[in-house]
N, C-alpha and C positions, 0 to 999 in steps of 0.2 A: 543519766543514772537516776536522778530524782524521780522522774516520771515512771521509770521502770519500777522503782520501789512502790510508788503510789498504786500502779496497776497490780503489782504483785500482791500487795496487802488485800486489795479488793477481791482479786481472784482466789487468794487463799481462803478468804471468808466464804466464797462461793463454792469451794470444794465440799464443805460440810453442809452448806445451805444454798444450793443452786438457785432457789427462788429469789434470792436477794438481787440477782441481776435483772429481775423484772420490776423491782421497786422503782417508783417514780421519783426522780430528783428534780426539784424546782430550784432554779438558779437564784441565788441571793445577789444583792447589790455588790457585796464584797467580791464574789466570783466574777460578776460582769465587769467590774472595774479593775480586775487584775491586768497589769500591763504585759506587753510582750506578745509572743505567739498565742493565737486564740482559736477556740473552736467556734467562736461567733455566736454563742448562745447569749441571749439577753436576760436581764433580771426579770423574774416572773415567768419565764418560759420553762417548760418541763419536758423531760424525756426519760426513758428507762436507763438504769445504770449500765445495762448491756450496750446500749447505743452510745452512751457518754464515754465509755472506754475507747470507742473508735475516735471520738473527739479529743480524747487525751493523747492517744498514741499516734494517730495519723498526722494531724497538723501540729502536734506537740502543744496541745492547748493548755496554757497556764491556767486559764479560767476553769477548765474542766477539772484540773487537779484540785483547785480550791473547793469546787462544788462536791467532788467525791469525798474530800477530807471532812467537810462540814456534815455530809450525809452519813458517813460510816464511822466517824470518830467516836461516837458514843458506844460503839460495840467493843471498845478496848478499855483496859483498866484505867482507873483514875490516876491523875498525875500525883506525884509525891512532893512534899515540901511546899514551897511558896510559889510554885509555878501556877499560871492561870489554868483553870480546869474547865475547858469547853470542848466541844466535839472536835473543832479544828486543832486545838493543841493536843488533845488525846491522840489524834491521828499521827501528828508529827512525833510525839513521844513513842508511839508504836513503831514508826519507821526506824527510830534509833534503836529500840529494843530488838527489832528484827535484824537490823544491820549487825548488831553484836552477835545474835544467834547464828548468823551466816558467816561469822568470822571476818567481817568487814572492819578491821582494826583501825583504819585511818579514815573513817567516814563519820560525818555528823550532819544531820539534816536540821535545818532551821525553818523549812517550809516544804510544801508538797510539790512545788513546781521547779525549783532549781534556780530561780532568779537570785542574783547576788544578795547575800545576807551575811552578817557577821557570824562567824563560826560554822558556816555551811561549807563543807569541803568533802572531797573524796579522792581516790587514787585510781589509776588504771587497773591495778590489781584488784581493788574492791569492786570496780565496775565489772570485771570479768567474773568474779564470784557471783554477783547478783544476776548478771545476764545468764549465766549458766543455770542458776536455780530457776529463774523465770522461764527459761526455755523448756524446762521440764513440765510446765503446765500447758496442756494442749490448747486451751483457750488463748493463752498469751501468744503462742505461735500463730494462731489464726489472726489475732489483731495485728501483730507486727508484719505479717506477710501480705496483708490486704493493701492493694494499691489505691483503692478509692471506695468510699462508702457514703451512702446518703441516708438521711432519715427525716422524719417530720418532727418539728418542735411545736408544742401547743402552748399558747399564752393563757393568761388567767381568764380571758373572755371566751376561750375555747377555739380561737382562730388558730389555724395551722400555717406553717411555712416550711419549706424544704431547705435543707442544708446538704452540701456535699463536702466531704473531707477527703483530701488527697494526701497520700503518704509522702512525707518530705524526704524519705530515705531513697536517694537516687541509685543506690546499689541494688534495689529490688529488680531492676531491669537487667542486671548482670547475672548470667548463669552461675549457680552455686550459692547465691545469696538469698 
């Protein structure tokens, strides 16, 4: 659910400005060090947002979610009150604002990846609301229906390496999914 919201926010931004998907995202140490499922991008390596969305959705890359939040968070309004105000936190705040706008009454996001965190929760009903809205975006449908995708990552020295991401959704092989 959390990664769906992360992708949804980026793809909603791209509806009005499709060129943002061509922006280069350089991985931070924070993104690289995010535990759990990974897109396998290392600190200092870069790729386009369009490519990184595959790294988010196919292998369920926690690292990709952090990189996307850091890159796009400044495009959302400042946090109110005593909350930290940086791109990463702005992105999470926007996730929560968007959840409310979608009527996700029992959802609260504490991070862009879904790893266990205090106060981070959702329900099956809210997942359905979000998934329905996300599936209205043609680009989202392309990402989640892709079985495998490869791209080139470029490090700070200009060297490139290839990565291949495979979709973890085993239902894709089943007719109707």
